[in-house]
N, C-alpha and C positions, 0 to 999 in steps of 0.2 A: 299769415296765410292760414286758412280753415283746413289742415290737414294735419295729419301725424304720420310719423314716420315710423316704421315698425321694424325690428331687427331679428331674426331667428338664429339662434345657435345651431351647432352641429346636431345636437342631441334631438333638436328640433325637426331637421330635416334629414333625418337617416335613414327614414324609408318611407315606403308609398304610406302606409298609414300616418306617419307624422307628416306628411305633405298633406295629407288631408285634413289633419286637425289645422294646420295652417292656414289652408285656404278658406276653412270653416270662420278661423278667427280674423282673418283678413276681410271677408266678404260680412261679417256680422257689425262693421262700422263701414260707412261710406268715406270717413275721412281718411280711412288707412290706405292713402294712396300710392306711397312709396315704401318699398320693401326691399330690406337689404338682407342678403341669403349668406351664409356659413357655407364651407362643404359639409358632405356628409358626416356625423360622428359616430358613436359606437352605438350599435343597437343592442348589444348585450355584453356583459363584463370582459368576455374574452375577444370581444371583434376587435378590429384595427380601424383608426380613421382613415379616411380617404388620404387626407394631408399626410400622414405618416406613410401610407403606402406610395405616394409620390416621392416622398424624401427617400425612400428605400431604391425606386427606381433610379433617382438620380445619382445615389452611392454605387447601384451596381452598373451604371453607364460608366461613372468617373473610373471605376475598377475595371472596366472593359470586360464586365460580366453579360450576361444573358438578360433583359428585362422582361421578356415575353409572360413568365410563369406569374409574377407580380402585376405586370400591367393588364393582364387578363382579368384579374380580381377587382381592378377599378372599372374596366368595362362592364364586367357583370353587375357589378354595382348598379350602376349608371342605367344599363339596361334594364335590370331588375325593377327600377323605380319608375320607368318609363312605361315598362308592359304593365305592371301591377295599377299603374293610373290610367291604364287604356288610352294613352296619347297616341296620335298619329304624327310622331315627331322622331326624330333621329340625331345622334349625336356622332355617328360614324364617322364622317369627315373631320370634324374637330377631334374626335379621339386618334386618329392616324395622323392628324397634324402634329397633337401632343407627342405622340409615340416617337416621329420622328424627331422631333424638337429634343426630347432626351436624350436620344442616340446620338444625335450630331452636339451633345455638349451645351443644351441651352443653360442658361445660368439657374441656378437654386434657387431664386426668388421665382423665377418665371414657371419651374416646375411644380413649386411649393403652391401658387397662387390659382393654379387650373382647377382645383378642387372647388373653389368658389366660383370661378367663370363657369364651369359646367353646371353648378347646382342651380345657378342664378339662372341659367338659360332654361333648364326644365322648368324652374319654378315661374319663370314668365309665360312659357307655353300652357303651364297647368290653369294658372290665374286668368289667362288671355291679356295681361300686360305687357307693356314693351320691355325690352331688354336693353340696358345700357352698360357698356363695358367701363368699368372705373378706370381703364386704361385709359380714357379719351378725359377724364375729367377729374381725377385727383392726382395732383403733381408732387415731386419731390423736387428740393433744390440739388446742387450739385454736391452738397455734403451729407445727403440722404434726409433731410430734414423735410417734414412737410410743407410745402408751400402754401401756406394757409389763405393769404388773401387771391393768389392766382386762382387756386382750387375753388373758393367760394363764388368768384368773378364766374367763372365757368360754368360752375356748376348750375347755379342759381340761373343763368340763362339757358342752359341744355334742359333744366327741369320745366321751364317754363313752357318749352313745348311738347312737352309729355304728360298728360294729365293722370297717368297712371304707370309707373314703372318699377322694374326690380333691378337692382343693383347689386354685382358680387362685393363682399367687403373683402378686406385682408389685404389689398395691393392698390399701387397707382403704377404712375410713369415716371422714371426720371428724364431730366432733360436731354439725355441722348437717346430717347425713346424705349429704354430697356425698361422692364417690370422691375417695382420695388415693391416689398412686402412690409407691412408693420411687423412688430414682434407679434407671437401668439397670443389670440384672444384681439387681435387687431380689427376684427369686424364689428366690433364694439364701437371703436374710433368710427370707422366708415358710416355708421348709424349716426353718430352723433354730427360729422360732419355735413351730412343730407341735411338732417335737422337745422343745423344753422343755415344751410343754402335756402333752403324755403320757409324761413322763419317758423315751422312749427309749432303748433299750440303743444304738442309734446311729443316727445321720443321714449316710444315703447320698447323694451327690451326684452324680448322673450327668451325664455330657459327653460331648464328642466327643475326649479325650484320655486316655490312661492313667494320669493323675495328674499332681502339679505337677512342673514340670521346673526343674531346677536354674540354667537361664538362657532367655533367649529364643530359641527356634529360629529365628527370622528373622535371628539375629545369630550365633549358634553354632551350629555342625554337630552334630545327635544329641546334643543335652544328655541327662546321665542324669536320672532320673526319681528325686525326692524320695521314700524308701521312709514316712518318718516325720517329721513337723515339729510344734512345737507351736503352740497358740494365738497365743504370743506372735510365734513368726518368722514366721506366717502373716499377720500384721496388717503387718508390718515390709514384706515383700516385697510383699503386695498395696498396700499404700499407695504403692509405689514403682514399679507398675506392673506386676507380676506378677497377669495376669486371670483366672486359672481360676475364682475365686471371689470374691465381693463382700466386701470387708474387714468389713463391719459385722455379716457372718453369725456372726462368732464370739460376739458377745454374748450373744443368748439361750441358747445350748447352754454357752456359759462357767459360766451360773449353777448347771448340774447338772454340769457335769463330762461330759455327752457329746461323744464322738470322732465325728469326721467322717471319711467317708471318700471319696475324691474317684474315681470310676469312668469307665469308657468302654462308653457304650452299644454302639458297636461292637465291642468286643471284651471281654465280660463276664467271660471268664475271668483277667484281669489285676487282680493285687491293688489296684492304684493306689497312692494316696498315704494314709495313716492322719494326721488332725490330732488332736491330744491335748493335754489340759491339761499335761501334762509328760513328758519323755521319760525313761524309766532308764537306759538304754543311750546311749553318744554315738551320733552319726553317722558313717558310714563315712569321711566327708570331714570336714576341719576346718570346712570353709565348707558351710553348708545350700543356699544360693542366691544368686545376684546378680541384681538388678535396679535399672532406673533408669527414670528421666523425665527429658525435655527441659522447655524453657519456662519458664525460672526466672532470677529476676535478682538481684544481690546488691546491696545499699544497703551502701557502706562508710563509717564514721564514724570519724573522728581527732581526738583531742583528748588532749593532755599532762594526765597525772594523773586521768583521767578514773575508773579504780578508786577513787581516795581520794573520788568527789563521790558525795554519798546522793543517790538517787532519779535517777541519771542514766538507768539503763535503764527506768525506769518514765516517763519523759517522753518517751523514744521510742517507746516501745510505745502510750503514748496517742495520739501522732500517727496511727499506723495503725489504731488503734481509733476515732478521730475520722472516718476516712476510709472505715471499715468494711473492713478490709483485713487479712487473716489472715497470719502470719508462719510460715515452714516450720523453719526453724532461726535460732540465735543464737550463734554463735560469737563469741568476744571474748577479748582480751588485757589488758594493762597501759593501753594508751594506744589500742586501738583495738576497735570493737565492728562486726560485720557482721550483717546481718539479710536473710536470704532469703526470698524472696518471688515468687509466681508471677507471670509476667511481664504476663498476662493480666489480673489484678487491680491490678497498678501503671500498665500502661499509660495510663489515661485521667486518672490523676493524679500522674504523677511528678514533674514540675517543681514542682508545689506541694507535694508530702508532702516533696521534697528542702529546700526552702527552708524548711518548717516545723520539719524535723529539726535545721537548722543553727541556727534561731534560736533554739526552745526550750532546746537543750543549749550553746549558742554554741560551736558545735564549730569546731575549726581546719580541718577538710575534710571535705565530704559528697560522694562520687562513686558511682556506680550504673554496674556492669556487667550487660549483658545477654548471652542467648546461652548461658547456663550449664544443663549438664544435671549432675542428681545422680545417684550411682550407690551404691548400699545394697549392703554386703557383710555377710550375714546367716548367724549360726550358734551354735547353745547351746555346741557343743564350743570355740567361740573363748575361752571364759573362761579355761578352762586350758592354752591352748595358748599357748607362749611364741612371740614372733616374729610374730604374725600379721600386724600392720599393718605392720612392716617388708617382710614377703614381698609385701601390697598395693602398697604404695609403689614398690617395687623392679618390681615387675611392669610398674606403671604408666610408671616411669621408663624403662624398657628402649622402651618405644614413643616414647620423646621428647615425653610428654604431660605440661604442665604442671598441677599441682593448684592449684585456685582455692581451696579450701576444704576444712577437714578437720572432722567431728565424730562425737564416739562417745557412743552412749547410755549411760546410767549403768546399764543392765543388764548392759554388754559384750559383748552379743550382735551388736551391729551397728555397723557401721564406715561413716561416708557421707564421699564425698568430692565435691567440685564441681570440675566440669571443663568447659572449653569444647566447646560442642555437636558442632562438627566432629570432634572427638575420642571422641566417646560410644561407637559400636561398637568401636574398637580398644581400648579402656579395658576395654568387659566382656569381650572376647575373652581379652585379656590377663589379667586377673583371674581367669576361669575355667580358663585354661591353667595358671596359677600353682598351683591348688588340684587342679585334676581331672585327673589323668595318664592 
Protein backbone atom coordinates (compact mmCIF):
# COMPACT_ATOMS: atom_id res chain seq x y z
CA UNK A 1 0.00 0.00 0.00
CA UNK A 2 1.29 3.47 -0.88
CA UNK A 3 1.18 4.62 2.73
CA UNK A 4 3.42 5.24 5.70
CA UNK A 5 2.64 4.59 9.35
CA UNK A 6 4.11 7.14 11.74
CA UNK A 7 4.31 6.64 15.48
CA UNK A 8 5.14 9.49 17.83
CA UNK A 9 6.47 8.90 21.32
CA UNK A 10 5.56 10.68 24.52
CA UNK A 11 8.29 13.33 24.24
CA UNK A 12 7.04 14.12 20.71
CA UNK A 13 3.54 14.79 22.05
CA UNK A 14 4.36 16.32 25.42
CA UNK A 15 2.87 19.77 24.80
CA UNK A 16 1.32 22.01 22.14
CA UNK A 17 4.67 23.03 20.64
CA UNK A 18 5.53 19.38 20.11
CA UNK A 19 2.09 18.77 18.59
CA UNK A 20 2.85 21.49 16.05
CA UNK A 21 6.12 19.78 15.10
CA UNK A 22 4.27 16.49 14.71
CA UNK A 23 1.62 18.06 12.49
CA UNK A 24 4.30 19.62 10.29
CA UNK A 25 6.02 16.24 9.90
CA UNK A 26 2.78 14.41 9.06
CA UNK A 27 1.65 17.00 6.54
CA UNK A 28 5.06 17.22 4.89
CA UNK A 29 4.46 13.82 3.28
CA UNK A 30 1.05 12.86 1.89
CA UNK A 31 1.91 9.19 2.38
CA UNK A 32 1.84 9.61 6.18
CA UNK A 33 -1.76 8.54 6.46
CA UNK A 34 -1.88 6.56 9.71
CA UNK A 35 -0.57 7.98 12.97
CA UNK A 36 -0.03 6.14 16.26
CA UNK A 37 0.04 8.36 19.34
CA UNK A 38 1.62 7.91 22.76
CA UNK A 39 0.54 9.63 25.98
CA UNK A 40 2.15 13.00 26.81
CA UNK A 41 5.67 12.50 28.12
CA UNK A 42 7.93 14.79 30.09
CA UNK A 43 8.23 18.44 29.07
CA UNK A 44 11.29 18.98 31.27
CA UNK A 45 13.50 16.88 33.54
CA UNK A 46 11.39 17.10 36.70
CA UNK A 47 8.07 16.75 34.89
CA UNK A 48 5.79 13.72 35.35
CA UNK A 49 4.47 11.67 32.45
CA UNK A 50 0.69 11.51 32.14
CA UNK A 51 0.81 7.70 32.32
CA UNK A 52 2.60 7.94 35.67
CA UNK A 53 -0.04 10.37 36.94
CA UNK A 54 -2.72 7.89 35.89
CA UNK A 55 -0.94 5.09 37.73
CA UNK A 56 -0.79 7.31 40.81
CA UNK A 57 -4.53 7.95 40.59
CA UNK A 58 -5.14 4.23 40.38
CA UNK A 59 -3.02 3.56 43.47
CA UNK A 60 -4.75 6.35 45.41
CA UNK A 61 -8.17 4.97 44.51
CA UNK A 62 -7.19 1.45 45.57
CA UNK A 63 -6.01 2.91 48.90
CA UNK A 64 -9.40 4.71 49.15
CA UNK A 65 -7.71 8.10 49.02
CA UNK A 66 -8.85 11.23 47.18
CA UNK A 67 -7.61 11.52 43.59
CA UNK A 68 -8.78 15.09 42.89
CA UNK A 69 -5.40 16.80 43.15
CA UNK A 70 -3.56 14.29 40.96
CA UNK A 71 -6.36 13.98 38.43
CA UNK A 72 -6.56 17.77 38.11
CA UNK A 73 -2.95 17.72 36.86
CA UNK A 74 -4.01 15.34 34.10
CA UNK A 75 -6.96 17.56 33.16
CA UNK A 76 -4.78 20.65 33.15
CA UNK A 77 -2.25 18.95 30.92
CA UNK A 78 -4.77 18.07 28.21
CA UNK A 79 -6.75 21.27 28.49
CA UNK A 80 -3.51 23.24 28.22
CA UNK A 81 -2.56 21.43 25.00
CA UNK A 82 -6.02 21.99 23.52
CA UNK A 83 -6.02 25.68 24.47
CA UNK A 84 -2.50 26.33 23.19
CA UNK A 85 -3.38 24.67 19.87
CA UNK A 86 -6.45 26.89 19.55
CA UNK A 87 -8.77 23.90 19.07
CA UNK A 88 -12.54 24.11 19.33
CA UNK A 89 -12.57 20.75 21.05
CA UNK A 90 -13.30 19.43 24.53
CA UNK A 91 -12.36 16.33 26.50
CA UNK A 92 -14.48 17.19 29.52
CA UNK A 93 -16.94 14.31 29.11
CA UNK A 94 -14.16 11.83 28.49
CA UNK A 95 -12.19 13.07 31.49
CA UNK A 96 -15.21 12.80 33.80
CA UNK A 97 -15.89 9.26 32.58
CA UNK A 98 -12.29 8.26 33.22
CA UNK A 99 -12.26 9.85 36.68
CA UNK A 100 -15.44 8.01 37.63
CA UNK A 101 -13.93 4.78 36.35
CA UNK A 102 -10.84 5.22 38.50
CA UNK A 103 -12.89 5.99 41.61
CA UNK A 104 -15.05 2.92 41.02
CA UNK A 105 -12.03 0.60 40.71
CA UNK A 106 -11.51 0.35 36.96
CA UNK A 107 -8.68 -2.01 36.06
CA UNK A 108 -5.07 -0.87 36.18
CA UNK A 109 -4.68 -1.48 32.45
CA UNK A 110 -7.76 0.61 31.64
CA UNK A 111 -6.48 3.50 33.73
CA UNK A 112 -2.97 3.34 32.24
CA UNK A 113 -4.30 3.27 28.67
CA UNK A 114 -6.29 6.49 28.96
CA UNK A 115 -3.22 8.68 28.37
CA UNK A 116 -2.85 7.37 24.81
CA UNK A 117 -6.61 7.34 24.29
CA UNK A 118 -7.02 11.03 25.13
CA UNK A 119 -3.86 12.18 23.34
CA UNK A 120 -4.88 10.39 20.14
CA UNK A 121 -8.26 12.14 20.26
CA UNK A 122 -6.57 15.53 20.55
CA UNK A 123 -4.09 14.75 17.76
CA UNK A 124 -6.86 13.49 15.46
CA UNK A 125 -8.80 16.72 16.01
CA UNK A 126 -5.69 18.82 15.34
CA UNK A 127 -4.72 16.96 12.16
CA UNK A 128 -8.29 16.62 10.90
CA UNK A 129 -7.88 12.83 10.81
CA UNK A 130 -10.35 10.15 11.93
CA UNK A 131 -9.94 8.72 15.43
CA UNK A 132 -9.91 4.92 15.74
CA UNK A 133 -9.99 3.45 19.23
CA UNK A 134 -7.45 0.62 19.56
CA UNK A 135 -10.00 -1.19 21.72
CA UNK A 136 -12.03 -1.93 18.57
CA UNK A 137 -9.24 -3.43 16.47
CA UNK A 138 -6.35 -4.78 18.56
CA UNK A 139 -7.14 -8.00 20.37
CA UNK A 140 -5.60 -10.21 23.04
CA UNK A 141 -6.44 -13.84 23.71
CA UNK A 142 -7.53 -15.29 27.05
CA UNK A 143 -3.89 -15.70 28.11
CA UNK A 144 -3.15 -12.03 27.48
CA UNK A 145 -1.16 -12.61 24.30
CA UNK A 146 -1.72 -10.58 21.17
CA UNK A 147 -4.20 -12.31 18.86
CA UNK A 148 -2.13 -11.55 15.79
CA UNK A 149 -4.31 -12.94 13.04
CA UNK A 150 -7.63 -11.58 14.34
CA UNK A 151 -6.05 -8.19 14.92
CA UNK A 152 -4.55 -8.07 11.44
CA UNK A 153 -7.81 -9.13 9.77
CA UNK A 154 -10.07 -6.69 11.65
CA UNK A 155 -7.61 -3.80 11.54
CA UNK A 156 -6.95 -4.22 7.82
CA UNK A 157 -10.67 -4.12 7.05
CA UNK A 158 -11.19 -1.14 9.36
CA UNK A 159 -8.36 0.95 7.96
CA UNK A 160 -9.62 0.40 4.42
CA UNK A 161 -12.62 2.54 5.44
CA UNK A 162 -10.46 5.38 6.77
CA UNK A 163 -8.14 7.18 4.37
CA UNK A 164 -6.37 8.92 7.26
CA UNK A 165 -6.57 8.10 10.95
CA UNK A 166 -4.97 8.39 14.39
CA UNK A 167 -4.82 5.28 16.57
CA UNK A 168 -3.79 5.34 20.25
CA UNK A 169 -0.85 3.08 21.07
CA UNK A 170 -0.15 0.82 24.04
CA UNK A 171 -3.44 -1.06 24.43
CA UNK A 172 -6.11 -3.31 22.98
CA UNK A 173 -9.01 -5.44 24.14
CA UNK A 174 -9.35 -8.85 25.80
CA UNK A 175 -12.01 -11.32 24.63
CA UNK A 176 -14.13 -10.41 27.67
CA UNK A 177 -14.18 -6.75 26.64
CA UNK A 178 -11.68 -5.43 29.19
CA UNK A 179 -8.70 -3.24 28.27
CA UNK A 180 -5.27 -4.88 28.09
CA UNK A 181 -2.01 -2.95 27.73
CA UNK A 182 1.33 -3.94 26.29
CA UNK A 183 4.40 -3.45 28.47
CA UNK A 184 5.79 0.08 28.77
CA UNK A 185 6.88 1.33 25.37
CA UNK A 186 4.14 -0.73 23.77
CA UNK A 187 3.05 2.06 21.44
CA UNK A 188 5.99 0.93 19.29
CA UNK A 189 4.24 -2.43 18.94
CA UNK A 190 0.95 -0.77 18.00
CA UNK A 191 2.70 1.14 15.23
CA UNK A 192 4.19 -2.07 13.92
CA UNK A 193 0.79 -3.80 14.00
CA UNK A 194 -0.79 -0.95 12.02
CA UNK A 195 2.07 -1.01 9.49
CA UNK A 196 1.52 -4.69 8.87
CA UNK A 197 -2.25 -4.27 8.58
CA UNK A 198 -1.96 -1.79 5.70
CA UNK A 199 1.19 -3.34 4.18
CA UNK A 200 2.93 0.02 4.66
CA UNK A 201 5.98 0.87 2.57
CA UNK A 202 7.71 2.01 5.77
CA UNK A 203 7.05 2.39 9.50
CA UNK A 204 8.47 5.65 10.84
CA UNK A 205 9.04 5.72 14.59
CA UNK A 206 9.53 9.31 15.73
CA UNK A 207 11.18 9.95 19.06
CA UNK A 208 13.59 12.46 20.66
CA UNK A 209 16.86 11.07 19.29
CA UNK A 210 18.21 10.93 15.73
CA UNK A 211 18.31 7.17 15.52
CA UNK A 212 19.83 4.35 17.51
CA UNK A 213 23.26 4.92 18.99
CA UNK A 214 26.12 2.44 19.02
CA UNK A 215 26.35 2.71 22.80
CA UNK A 216 24.61 4.30 25.77
CA UNK A 217 25.39 8.06 25.70
CA UNK A 218 25.29 8.09 29.50
CA UNK A 219 28.37 5.87 29.42
CA UNK A 220 30.14 6.69 26.15
CA UNK A 221 30.66 10.31 25.09
CA UNK A 222 28.97 11.13 21.77
CA UNK A 223 28.50 7.59 20.44
CA UNK A 224 27.99 7.20 16.70
CA UNK A 225 24.51 6.85 15.21
CA UNK A 226 23.77 3.49 13.61
CA UNK A 227 22.83 4.17 9.98
CA UNK A 228 21.46 0.71 9.13
CA UNK A 229 20.66 -2.19 11.43
CA UNK A 230 18.91 -5.49 10.77
CA UNK A 231 15.86 -6.82 12.62
CA UNK A 232 18.05 -9.44 14.29
CA UNK A 233 20.67 -6.97 15.45
CA UNK A 234 18.01 -4.66 16.85
CA UNK A 235 16.44 -7.51 18.82
CA UNK A 236 19.80 -8.38 20.35
CA UNK A 237 20.61 -4.79 21.33
CA UNK A 238 17.09 -3.95 22.57
CA UNK A 239 17.02 -7.07 24.71
CA UNK A 240 20.30 -6.01 26.31
CA UNK A 241 19.12 -2.52 27.15
CA UNK A 242 19.20 -0.32 24.04
CA UNK A 243 15.84 1.34 24.63
CA UNK A 244 15.06 3.52 21.62
CA UNK A 245 12.42 1.04 20.49
CA UNK A 246 10.48 -1.81 22.12
CA UNK A 247 12.15 -5.09 21.12
CA UNK A 248 8.81 -6.83 20.32
CA UNK A 249 7.90 -4.18 17.73
CA UNK A 250 9.93 -6.11 15.18
CA UNK A 251 7.60 -9.11 14.92
CA UNK A 252 4.54 -7.66 13.15
CA UNK A 253 6.55 -5.86 10.45
CA UNK A 254 8.92 -8.78 10.03
CA UNK A 255 6.08 -10.83 8.51
CA UNK A 256 5.88 -8.41 5.57
CA UNK A 257 9.52 -7.24 5.50
CA UNK A 258 8.50 -3.64 6.24
CA UNK A 259 11.49 -1.41 7.12
CA UNK A 260 11.44 0.81 10.19
CA UNK A 261 12.97 4.27 10.31
CA UNK A 262 13.85 5.76 13.71
CA UNK A 263 13.58 9.56 13.39
CA UNK A 264 13.89 12.64 15.59
CA UNK A 265 10.81 14.85 15.94
CA UNK A 266 13.02 17.75 16.97
CA UNK A 267 15.40 17.28 14.02
CA UNK A 268 13.23 15.93 11.21
CA UNK A 269 15.95 16.57 8.64
CA UNK A 270 18.18 13.88 10.19
CA UNK A 271 17.94 10.55 8.34
CA UNK A 272 17.94 8.52 11.54
CA UNK A 273 18.40 4.77 11.65
CA UNK A 274 16.96 2.33 9.11
CA UNK A 275 15.94 -1.07 10.49
CA UNK A 276 15.74 -3.60 7.69
CA UNK A 277 15.18 -7.36 7.24
CA UNK A 278 18.65 -7.90 5.81
CA UNK A 279 21.47 -5.48 5.03
CA UNK A 280 23.16 -5.96 1.66
CA UNK A 281 26.20 -3.87 2.56
CA UNK A 282 28.43 -4.13 5.58
CA UNK A 283 28.45 -1.68 8.44
CA UNK A 284 31.18 1.02 8.49
CA UNK A 285 32.31 -0.74 11.67
CA UNK A 286 32.71 -4.41 12.48
CA UNK A 287 30.49 -3.87 15.50
CA UNK A 288 26.99 -2.47 15.01
CA UNK A 289 26.43 -1.69 18.68
CA UNK A 290 27.35 -2.45 22.29
CA UNK A 291 24.69 -2.71 24.99
CA UNK A 292 24.32 -4.27 28.40
CA UNK A 293 22.27 -4.82 31.52
CA UNK A 294 22.99 -5.26 35.19
CA UNK A 295 21.13 -7.41 37.68
CA UNK A 296 22.07 -10.98 36.82
CA UNK A 297 23.18 -14.01 38.82
CA UNK A 298 25.05 -17.11 37.67
CA UNK A 299 24.29 -20.55 39.07
CA UNK A 300 27.46 -22.61 38.60
CA UNK A 301 27.03 -26.40 38.63
CA UNK A 302 30.05 -28.71 38.79
CA UNK A 303 30.01 -32.48 38.30
CA UNK A 304 32.59 -34.82 36.88
CA UNK A 305 31.54 -36.44 33.59
CA UNK A 306 28.28 -34.49 33.34
CA UNK A 307 28.72 -34.39 29.58
CA UNK A 308 28.16 -38.17 29.45
CA UNK A 309 25.05 -38.06 31.62
CA UNK A 310 21.89 -38.16 29.50
CA UNK A 311 19.20 -35.69 30.62
CA UNK A 312 21.50 -33.67 32.89
CA UNK A 313 20.60 -30.28 31.39
CA UNK A 314 16.91 -31.15 31.20
CA UNK A 315 16.77 -31.95 34.93
CA UNK A 316 18.45 -28.65 35.80
CA UNK A 317 16.02 -26.68 33.64
CA UNK A 318 13.04 -28.55 35.09
CA UNK A 319 13.94 -27.12 38.50
CA UNK A 320 13.79 -23.62 37.00
CA UNK A 321 10.52 -24.43 35.27
CA UNK A 322 8.95 -25.68 38.50
CA UNK A 323 9.87 -22.39 40.14
CA UNK A 324 8.60 -20.43 37.08
CA UNK A 325 12.04 -18.93 36.50
CA UNK A 326 13.39 -18.14 33.02
CA UNK A 327 17.07 -18.45 32.19
CA UNK A 328 19.01 -16.00 30.04
CA UNK A 329 22.06 -18.02 28.97
CA UNK A 330 23.36 -21.54 29.44
CA UNK A 331 27.14 -21.76 28.82
CA UNK A 332 28.70 -25.13 29.64
CA UNK A 333 31.83 -27.27 29.40
CA UNK A 334 32.62 -30.95 29.97
CA UNK A 335 32.25 -30.89 33.77
CA UNK A 336 30.52 -27.56 34.42
CA UNK A 337 27.28 -25.88 33.51
CA UNK A 338 26.29 -22.29 34.24
CA UNK A 339 22.78 -20.89 34.25
CA UNK A 340 22.44 -17.11 33.96
CA UNK A 341 19.27 -15.78 35.59
CA UNK A 342 17.85 -12.38 36.42
CA UNK A 343 18.65 -11.77 40.09
CA UNK A 344 15.15 -10.43 40.70
CA UNK A 345 13.68 -13.80 39.67
CA UNK A 346 16.13 -15.77 41.75
CA UNK A 347 16.03 -13.72 44.93
CA UNK A 348 12.96 -15.21 46.66
CA UNK A 349 13.78 -18.83 45.88
CA UNK A 350 17.57 -18.83 45.66
CA UNK A 351 18.55 -21.32 48.37
CA UNK A 352 15.66 -23.66 47.66
CA UNK A 353 16.53 -23.82 43.96
CA UNK A 354 20.22 -24.39 44.61
CA UNK A 355 19.40 -27.28 46.95
CA UNK A 356 16.99 -28.82 44.44
CA UNK A 357 19.48 -28.57 41.57
CA UNK A 358 22.20 -30.19 43.69
CA UNK A 359 19.82 -33.01 44.59
CA UNK A 360 18.28 -33.79 41.18
CA UNK A 361 21.64 -34.00 39.38
CA UNK A 362 23.73 -35.16 42.35
CA UNK A 363 26.12 -32.28 41.70
CA UNK A 364 29.60 -32.14 43.21
CA UNK A 365 29.17 -28.42 43.83
CA UNK A 366 26.57 -25.70 43.18
CA UNK A 367 27.37 -22.03 43.78
CA UNK A 368 25.72 -18.72 42.97
CA UNK A 369 27.43 -15.49 41.90
CA UNK A 370 25.36 -12.32 42.21
CA UNK A 371 26.15 -8.82 40.95
CA UNK A 372 26.74 -9.83 37.35
CA UNK A 373 26.35 -7.53 34.33
CA UNK A 374 25.96 -8.84 30.80
CA UNK A 375 27.34 -6.96 27.80
CA UNK A 376 26.35 -7.84 24.23
CA UNK A 377 28.61 -6.94 21.31
CA UNK A 378 26.44 -7.15 18.20
CA UNK A 379 27.25 -6.83 14.51
CA UNK A 380 26.40 -8.57 11.24
CA UNK A 381 29.95 -7.84 10.02
CA UNK A 382 31.38 -9.91 12.87
CA UNK A 383 30.64 -13.12 10.95
CA UNK A 384 33.36 -12.47 8.37
CA UNK A 385 35.78 -10.50 10.56
CA UNK A 386 38.59 -12.62 11.96
CA UNK A 387 39.84 -11.86 15.44
CA UNK A 388 36.74 -10.01 16.68
CA UNK A 389 36.48 -12.05 19.89
CA UNK A 390 40.18 -11.54 20.61
CA UNK A 391 39.77 -7.79 20.25
CA UNK A 392 36.79 -7.78 22.63
CA UNK A 393 38.59 -9.81 25.28
CA UNK A 394 41.81 -7.83 24.89
CA UNK A 395 39.99 -4.51 25.30
CA UNK A 396 38.39 -5.78 28.51
CA UNK A 397 41.68 -7.21 29.78
CA UNK A 398 43.46 -3.88 29.30
CA UNK A 399 41.07 -2.45 31.87
CA UNK A 400 41.99 -5.26 34.32
CA UNK A 401 38.44 -6.59 34.17
CA UNK A 402 37.80 -10.27 34.80
CA UNK A 403 35.35 -12.04 32.49
CA UNK A 404 32.98 -14.35 34.35
CA UNK A 405 31.14 -15.79 31.36
CA UNK A 406 31.36 -15.92 27.56
CA UNK A 407 28.52 -16.88 25.24
CA UNK A 408 28.26 -16.56 21.47
CA UNK A 409 25.02 -16.88 19.54
CA UNK A 410 24.76 -19.50 16.80
CA UNK A 411 24.24 -16.73 14.23
CA UNK A 412 27.73 -15.41 15.12
CA UNK A 413 26.38 -11.87 15.11
CA UNK A 414 26.70 -11.42 18.87
CA UNK A 415 29.15 -12.18 21.65
CA UNK A 416 27.98 -11.84 25.25
CA UNK A 417 30.32 -11.48 28.21
CA UNK A 418 29.48 -11.54 31.89
CA UNK A 419 31.45 -9.32 34.26
CA UNK A 420 31.07 -7.86 37.73
CA UNK A 421 28.62 -4.95 37.87
CA UNK A 422 31.32 -2.65 39.24
CA UNK A 423 33.20 -3.02 35.95
CA UNK A 424 30.17 -2.45 33.73
CA UNK A 425 30.80 1.10 32.48
CA UNK A 426 34.53 0.62 32.03
CA UNK A 427 33.93 -2.50 29.93
CA UNK A 428 31.38 -0.76 27.70
CA UNK A 429 33.80 2.12 27.08
CA UNK A 430 36.70 -0.23 26.41
CA UNK A 431 34.81 -2.30 23.83
CA UNK A 432 33.38 0.77 22.08
CA UNK A 433 36.80 2.44 21.89
CA UNK A 434 38.34 -0.74 20.47
CA UNK A 435 36.01 -0.78 17.46
CA UNK A 436 35.12 2.88 16.94
CA UNK A 437 38.15 5.09 16.43
